[in-house]
Backbone bond lengths (Angstrom), bond angles and torsions (degrees), N, CA, C in turn:
res aa  C-N    CA-C-N  psi(-1)  N-CA   C-N-CA  omega(-1)  CA-C   N-CA-C  phi
1 M - - - 1.452 - - 1.528 110.11 -
2 R 1.338 116.19 -40.20 1.461 120.21 -179.67 1.530 110.95 -62.20
3 R 1.351 116.67 -39.94 1.467 120.45 178.60 1.520 111.50 -62.52
4 A 1.313 117.76 -38.63 1.461 121.24 178.94 1.525 110.45 -63.15
5 W 1.369 116.52 -43.10 1.467 119.61 178.66 1.523 111.27 -64.82
6 I 1.324 116.37 -41.09 1.464 120.03 178.60 1.526 109.84 -63.95
7 G 1.337 116.87 -42.37 1.468 120.67 178.40 1.525 111.82 -61.72
8 L 1.346 117.06 -42.81 1.467 120.27 177.00 1.520 111.69 -64.82
9 A 1.328 117.06 -39.38 1.466 120.72 178.89 1.523 110.54 -65.14
10 V 1.330 117.31 -41.36 1.472 121.28 177.98 1.519 110.23 -61.66
11 L 1.334 116.52 -46.67 1.457 120.65 -179.93 1.525 111.89 -61.98
12 A 1.319 117.09 -46.10 1.469 120.73 -178.35 1.524 111.92 -63.85
13 T 1.327 116.34 -44.46 1.467 118.08 -177.69 1.518 112.08 -74.43
14 T 1.326 118.35 -30.62 1.461 120.68 176.30 1.522 110.02 -65.20
15 L 1.325 115.97 -44.02 1.461 119.56 178.43 1.524 111.66 -64.19
16 A 1.311 117.20 -31.32 1.458 120.73 179.52 1.528 112.15 -82.93
17 G 1.335 117.72 -8.84 1.456 120.88 177.96 1.517 113.85 79.27
18 R 1.338 117.61 24.41 1.465 121.02 -178.39 1.515 109.89 -109.78
19 V 1.323 116.48 173.42 1.460 122.45 176.87 1.517 108.45 -64.69
20 S 1.294 116.48 137.89 1.458 122.43 -176.75 1.525 111.48 -64.29
21 L 1.346 116.03 131.53 1.459 120.44 175.37 1.520 110.49 -66.38
22 A 1.317 116.37 -31.00 1.462 119.71 179.50 1.522 110.09 -62.95
23 Q 1.326 117.72 -37.42 1.457 120.40 178.28 1.523 110.63 -65.55
24 E 1.328 117.44 -40.32 1.456 120.88 177.80 1.526 110.98 -65.04
25 Q 1.337 116.24 -42.11 1.453 119.90 179.92 1.521 110.94 -67.19
26 E 1.324 116.97 -38.25 1.461 120.65 179.15 1.521 111.27 -63.43
27 S 1.333 117.14 -37.99 1.448 119.13 -178.52 1.526 111.89 -71.22
28 S 1.341 118.48 -26.22 1.458 120.84 179.99 1.529 112.56 -93.84
29 A 1.335 118.25 -15.91 1.468 122.01 -178.63 1.525 109.77 -82.21
30 P 1.339 117.05 159.42 1.468 120.36 175.21 1.526 110.45 -59.48
31 Q 1.320 116.22 160.05 1.461 122.46 -173.16 1.522 111.95 -58.36
32 E 1.379 118.69 -42.37 1.458 119.77 -177.05 1.523 111.21 -68.58
33 Q 1.346 118.65 -33.19 1.460 120.25 177.57 1.515 110.78 -70.71
34 A 1.320 118.34 -35.86 1.465 121.66 178.90 1.514 110.28 -64.35
35 Q 1.354 117.01 -41.62 1.456 119.81 178.81 1.511 110.45 -68.05
36 E 1.327 117.78 -38.67 1.452 121.72 -178.22 1.528 111.60 -66.56
37 S 1.343 117.57 -42.87 1.462 120.07 -176.97 1.521 112.95 -76.35
38 S 1.338 118.28 -25.71 1.465 119.40 -178.22 1.519 112.27 -88.97
39 A 1.315 119.26 -17.45 1.459 121.73 -177.29 1.526 113.04 -61.21
40 P 1.328 120.65 -46.68 1.458 118.67 -176.66 1.530 114.05 -77.69
41 Q 1.315 117.83 -12.60 1.461 119.51 -177.15 1.520 110.13 -81.53
42 A 1.327 115.94 133.47 1.464 120.97 177.88 1.524 109.36 -88.81
43 Q 1.310 115.52 158.71 1.467 120.87 177.05 1.527 108.83 -63.91
44 E 1.320 117.64 126.05 1.460 121.57 179.91 1.520 109.73 -72.78
45 K 1.340 115.49 137.14 1.459 120.37 178.92 1.523 108.95 -97.71
46 K 1.300 114.36 142.00 1.457 120.10 177.94 1.521 108.22 -80.51
47 G 1.314 117.08 135.35 1.452 121.60 -179.40 1.516 112.06 -79.06
48 P 1.326 116.67 179.83 1.468 120.22 179.36 1.528 111.71 -62.49
49 T 1.322 115.70 145.64 1.458 121.24 176.77 1.515 109.38 -116.44
50 L 1.308 115.68 152.98 1.457 122.35 -179.07 1.519 108.91 -112.36
51 G 1.299 116.83 132.22 1.461 122.40 178.50 1.514 109.53 -146.59
52 G 1.310 116.05 -160.92 1.452 119.47 178.82 1.503 111.62 179.58
53 H 1.318 115.06 -173.76 1.458 120.45 178.88 1.525 110.37 -156.65
54 I 1.338 114.77 157.80 1.456 122.71 172.86 1.526 107.23 -137.85
55 G 1.317 116.07 157.46 1.458 118.52 179.66 1.508 111.97 176.16
56 F 1.325 115.10 -158.68 1.460 120.80 174.60 1.521 108.70 -141.44
57 V 1.340 115.25 151.31 1.461 121.72 -177.58 1.524 109.02 -127.95
58 L 1.328 115.58 137.90 1.466 122.15 179.10 1.526 109.02 -118.08
59 P 1.344 118.48 117.34 1.462 121.07 175.23 1.536 109.60 -77.55
60 L 1.316 117.89 100.59 1.462 121.98 -171.50 1.527 113.39 -74.33
61 V 1.327 118.17 -48.16 1.469 122.37 -177.62 1.523 108.39 -138.64
62 T 1.337 116.84 134.16 1.462 122.28 178.76 1.522 109.90 -128.79
63 H 1.329 115.88 134.88 1.461 121.37 173.72 1.526 107.20 -116.32
64 S 1.338 116.65 117.97 1.457 121.67 -177.48 1.530 109.52 -150.21
65 G 1.327 116.45 133.62 1.460 120.98 176.69 1.522 113.49 59.51
66 G 1.313 117.58 33.52 1.461 120.98 179.21 1.523 114.82 81.01
67 Q 1.331 117.81 1.96 1.462 121.51 179.49 1.525 110.18 -117.91
68 T 1.319 115.31 146.09 1.462 121.23 176.12 1.520 108.81 -114.71
69 T 1.327 115.84 127.46 1.465 121.21 178.77 1.520 108.79 -125.22
70 S 1.319 115.10 158.53 1.465 120.35 179.49 1.527 109.65 -117.36
71 L 1.307 115.59 177.01 1.460 121.80 177.57 1.526 110.90 -60.92
72 A 1.339 117.58 -31.71 1.470 121.15 178.03 1.526 111.36 -68.49
73 D 1.350 117.01 -34.52 1.464 120.96 179.09 1.521 112.41 -74.66
74 Q 1.312 116.19 -41.67 1.467 122.02 -178.49 1.524 109.46 -132.19
75 P 1.335 117.86 84.31 1.472 120.31 -179.17 1.532 111.67 -61.32
76 A 1.325 115.40 132.34 1.462 121.80 178.17 1.522 107.83 -155.32
77 V 1.308 115.28 151.82 1.467 121.02 175.45 1.528 107.98 -147.40
78 G 1.325 115.26 138.69 1.456 121.43 176.96 1.514 110.18 -115.27
79 F 1.328 115.99 156.38 1.469 121.79 -178.38 1.531 109.75 -127.18
80 P 1.343 117.34 79.93 1.465 120.57 -178.04 1.525 113.04 -66.03
81 V 1.317 114.80 138.95 1.467 123.51 173.21 1.518 105.62 -130.91
82 G 1.338 117.26 124.94 1.454 119.72 -175.30 1.504 113.94 -129.72
83 I 1.332 115.04 153.85 1.455 124.07 174.91 1.523 106.57 -117.72
84 T 1.334 117.20 128.01 1.456 121.47 -175.22 1.524 110.40 -119.48
85 I 1.335 115.51 133.13 1.465 121.68 174.15 1.522 106.51 -116.70
86 K 1.338 115.03 118.84 1.467 120.24 -176.31 1.512 109.51 -122.02
87 G 1.326 115.57 132.37 1.461 121.47 176.45 1.515 110.65 -91.59
88 S 1.322 115.77 -157.15 1.458 120.16 -178.62 1.526 112.22 -83.01
89 G 1.323 118.58 -12.40 1.461 121.65 -179.67 1.517 112.02 -90.34
90 R 1.323 115.75 -159.50 1.468 121.72 -177.40 1.522 113.52 -91.72
91 T 1.331 118.26 -12.90 1.457 121.59 -175.31 1.522 110.96 -96.52
92 A 1.329 116.07 139.21 1.460 121.91 177.77 1.521 109.10 -129.89
93 F 1.328 116.40 148.20 1.464 121.99 172.50 1.514 107.27 -95.55
94 D 1.322 116.84 132.03 1.457 121.33 -177.28 1.525 109.08 -131.33
95 L 1.325 116.66 122.05 1.458 122.28 177.31 1.518 107.73 -107.90
96 E 1.322 115.55 114.62 1.464 121.29 -174.43 1.529 109.63 -115.60
97 F 1.314 115.83 141.38 1.462 122.99 173.60 1.523 107.21 -117.67
98 V 1.343 116.44 127.78 1.458 119.91 -174.41 1.532 110.36 -124.44
99 P 1.340 118.40 96.66 1.455 119.34 168.28 1.528 108.08 -76.13
100 Q 1.334 116.32 133.12 1.465 120.03 -178.19 1.516 109.70 -130.14
101 Y 1.316 115.35 132.97 1.464 122.16 177.79 1.523 109.01 -103.68
102 N 1.333 116.33 124.61 1.461 123.13 177.43 1.519 107.87 -105.91
103 A 1.324 116.91 119.29 1.466 121.59 -171.88 1.527 113.93 -88.21
104 T 1.330 118.74 3.01 1.472 120.25 179.29 1.514 110.43 -114.65
105 G 1.305 115.90 167.68 1.464 121.18 176.86 1.514 111.46 64.24
106 Q 1.339 115.49 -121.63 1.464 120.79 -177.91 1.526 112.59 -83.87
107 R 1.308 117.96 1.39 1.469 123.33 -179.26 1.528 111.55 52.50
108 L 1.312 113.92 56.72 1.453 120.77 -177.67 1.522 112.13 -82.31
109 T 1.320 114.67 149.07 1.449 121.53 168.97 1.520 106.85 -112.43
110 T 1.331 116.89 124.83 1.459 121.43 -179.63 1.522 109.61 -114.85
111 L 1.330 115.43 160.95 1.457 121.42 175.81 1.523 108.01 -127.75
112 T 1.320 116.17 123.97 1.461 121.52 177.88 1.525 109.20 -110.00
113 V 1.330 115.90 127.64 1.460 121.91 173.03 1.526 105.30 -92.96
114 H 1.344 115.89 125.48 1.456 121.85 -162.64 1.533 111.63 -132.58
115 P 1.352 120.25 69.34 1.461 119.82 178.27 1.520 111.01 -77.53
116 G 1.334 116.67 149.27 1.455 118.42 178.84 1.513 113.67 -170.04
117 L 1.320 114.07 176.84 1.455 122.41 177.45 1.518 109.18 -114.89
118 I 1.328 115.27 136.28 1.461 122.23 179.24 1.533 107.38 -118.04
119 Y 1.331 116.43 131.88 1.461 121.52 -179.52 1.522 109.01 -115.94
120 S 1.326 116.48 121.43 1.463 121.99 -179.56 1.523 110.31 -78.85
121 L 1.341 115.70 128.61 1.459 121.69 177.53 1.521 111.67 -94.55
122 G 1.340 117.39 -9.54 1.455 122.16 -176.16 1.513 111.16 94.30
123 H 1.322 116.33 163.92 1.468 123.89 -179.61 1.534 112.33 56.43
124 G 1.337 117.63 30.76 1.458 121.87 177.32 1.512 115.05 84.47
125 Y 1.337 118.76 1.59 1.466 121.66 179.95 1.519 110.55 -99.25
126 A 1.336 115.33 146.81 1.461 120.98 176.24 1.526 109.04 -150.17
127 V 1.317 116.00 154.15 1.455 122.53 173.52 1.518 107.32 -126.22
128 G 1.318 116.37 156.96 1.448 118.57 -179.40 1.500 112.92 -160.73
129 L 1.319 113.98 172.98 1.455 121.98 176.74 1.517 107.67 -143.90
130 R 1.320 115.56 128.69 1.460 122.02 -179.86 1.523 110.25 -118.73
131 A 1.328 116.06 145.85 1.462 121.31 166.85 1.522 106.58 -85.10
132 A 1.331 117.60 155.30 1.470 120.30 -177.98 1.522 109.54 -134.00
133 F 1.329 115.54 128.05 1.458 122.34 177.80 1.521 107.38 -130.72
134 V 1.325 117.19 113.83 1.458 121.42 -179.62 1.525 107.95 -87.78
135 V 1.335 116.38 121.74 1.462 123.10 -176.26 1.529 109.67 -68.43
136 D 1.349 116.47 138.52 1.469 123.96 179.40 1.528 112.32 54.87
137 N 1.323 116.42 37.10 1.453 121.28 -178.26 1.530 106.95 -153.37
138 P 1.330 119.07 138.54 1.474 119.88 -179.11 1.528 112.23 -80.09
139 T 1.329 116.74 48.81 1.460 121.58 -176.47 1.527 110.04 -124.32
140 V 1.326 114.99 129.82 1.459 122.68 173.86 1.523 107.71 -132.76
141 G 1.319 116.35 169.25 1.451 118.68 177.83 1.511 111.96 172.53
142 F 1.320 115.16 -156.65 1.454 121.75 179.21 1.521 108.74 -149.06
143 T 1.327 115.59 161.23 1.464 121.66 -178.73 1.523 110.59 -138.24
144 P 1.339 118.16 105.89 1.461 119.63 168.89 1.526 109.56 -77.34
145 L 1.335 117.17 150.82 1.462 119.80 -176.36 1.516 111.55 -148.70
146 V 1.333 115.27 155.58 1.459 124.36 171.70 1.521 106.35 -129.31
147 N 1.332 117.13 132.74 1.456 122.57 -171.75 1.526 110.09 -128.42
148 K 1.323 116.38 141.28 1.473 122.60 172.21 1.519 107.58 -129.34
149 S 1.347 116.49 128.05 1.465 120.61 -179.25 1.522 110.71 -124.61
150 W 1.330 114.82 155.39 1.462 123.40 176.98 1.519 107.99 -129.43
151 P 1.338 118.11 131.86 1.470 119.74 -177.99 1.524 112.33 -68.90
152 I 1.319 115.10 148.41 1.466 122.65 171.52 1.515 105.95 -96.03
153 K 1.320 117.69 123.02 1.460 121.32 -169.37 1.522 114.57 -94.54
154 H 1.322 117.55 28.82 1.462 121.22 174.43 1.525 107.51 -98.22
155 N 1.329 117.46 121.89 1.456 121.13 -175.13 1.520 113.66 -64.12
156 N 1.321 118.15 -35.42 1.460 121.01 -175.26 1.523 113.00 -97.51
157 S 1.305 118.63 12.55 1.451 122.12 -177.16 1.535 110.68 -79.10
158 L 1.323 116.23 141.97 1.465 121.26 173.60 1.526 109.74 -65.31
159 F 1.329 116.57 -37.59 1.457 121.08 -177.24 1.521 110.24 -89.75
160 K 1.337 116.14 136.38 1.469 122.32 -175.88 1.522 112.96 -99.82
161 A 1.344 117.93 -26.83 1.467 120.69 -177.81 1.520 109.21 -159.07
162 Y 1.318 114.79 158.14 1.461 119.62 168.99 1.517 107.47 -116.47
163 F 1.345 116.90 155.83 1.455 119.28 -172.19 1.518 111.40 -147.50
164 V 1.331 114.22 162.02 1.457 123.12 169.79 1.528 105.61 -129.74
165 E 1.324 115.19 142.51 1.455 120.15 -173.98 1.514 109.65 -137.57
166 A 1.321 117.28 138.60 1.462 123.11 172.79 1.520 107.40 -102.39
167 D 1.329 116.52 123.15 1.464 122.81 -178.39 1.524 109.93 -115.42
168 L 1.332 115.94 149.93 1.459 121.61 175.72 1.529 108.58 -131.01
169 P 1.349 117.42 73.38 1.465 119.80 -178.60 1.532 112.01 -65.53
170 V 1.326 115.67 129.80 1.465 123.35 174.67 1.521 106.05 -115.53
171 R 1.339 116.87 122.82 1.464 121.35 -175.60 1.525 110.56 -126.30
172 F 1.337 114.86 140.38 1.454 122.61 177.92 1.524 107.51 -117.02
173 S 1.316 116.91 112.10 1.467 121.72 -179.11 1.525 108.42 -101.48
174 R 1.332 115.80 124.54 1.460 121.90 -177.65 1.529 110.71 -128.31
175 P 1.351 118.15 68.59 1.465 119.55 179.56 1.531 111.87 -73.04
176 V 1.324 116.73 147.86 1.464 122.01 178.41 1.526 108.75 -73.32
177 G 1.322 117.28 127.62 1.460 121.82 176.83 1.514 114.49 75.19
178 A 1.303 118.72 14.66 1.465 122.12 179.95 1.529 108.12 -137.31
179 P 1.329 116.92 161.66 1.462 118.70 -179.56 1.531 112.23 -66.39
180 T 1.324 114.68 146.80 1.464 119.93 177.62 1.526 109.56 -83.70
181 T 1.307 115.85 148.68 1.464 120.55 177.24 1.525 109.69 -135.79
182 N 1.300 114.47 151.64 1.457 122.42 173.47 1.518 106.41 -122.68
183 A 1.311 116.68 128.06 1.470 120.91 -177.59 1.524 110.08 -121.60
184 V 1.314 115.07 140.17 1.463 122.40 173.57 1.519 107.16 -124.78
185 T 1.325 117.18 129.14 1.458 122.55 -176.35 1.527 109.51 -126.26
186 F 1.316 116.38 144.46 1.458 120.83 167.39 1.521 106.28 -105.31
187 A 1.340 116.41 123.44 1.467 121.10 -176.35 1.522 110.02 -132.19
188 T 1.331 115.62 155.63 1.459 121.24 173.62 1.525 108.92 -118.90
189 H 1.312 114.46 139.59 1.465 122.20 -176.15 1.530 106.93 -122.95
190 F 1.324 116.81 126.47 1.454 123.35 177.70 1.521 108.32 -119.23
191 G 1.327 117.67 141.24 1.450 117.98 -180.00 1.503 113.73 -176.17
192 V 1.331 114.22 -173.31 1.459 123.14 176.83 1.520 108.67 -128.46
193 S 1.332 115.92 148.63 1.451 120.58 178.63 1.523 109.79 -115.50
194 F 1.329 114.83 155.25 1.469 120.22 179.57 1.517 109.54 -136.62
């Protein structure tokens, strides 16, 4: 009967996000009772967490259609905003939206929907791969990435870390009635995560 009450107390306090009553009772109970009550309990798993990031991205060098251009030739800046769902493992799902302003030619603003998986390597490093779909444009592709983050050590801060990321966007443009192009870009992404 005592185990059932302890189990109910653990469940209730876990759902409420407080320190487990079972842990408090175990620390005050004799040693043999603490071992007896903790033996049948399994290690609790942490559920999925929700986070995100904001920042800006600079396409430094692009090779497309046999020509190589730099940020100086074609100024552009993107402002990625992402939503991240992370489980208890090393892999996270990240859905990123990237509005990008191109300051040359027709001065277009594009929006790329950028879902992907990010794998944590530890020590603040991560690698990932994103699919890329440019809205209202016949362009699709993928983006491999390498990320390094550093924690922000303020307890009450909305932001948990800042990061720098190296991206290699590969895009396939297939417009109707126009020549097809394949573009490869090296870009850097700077931002903060929450």
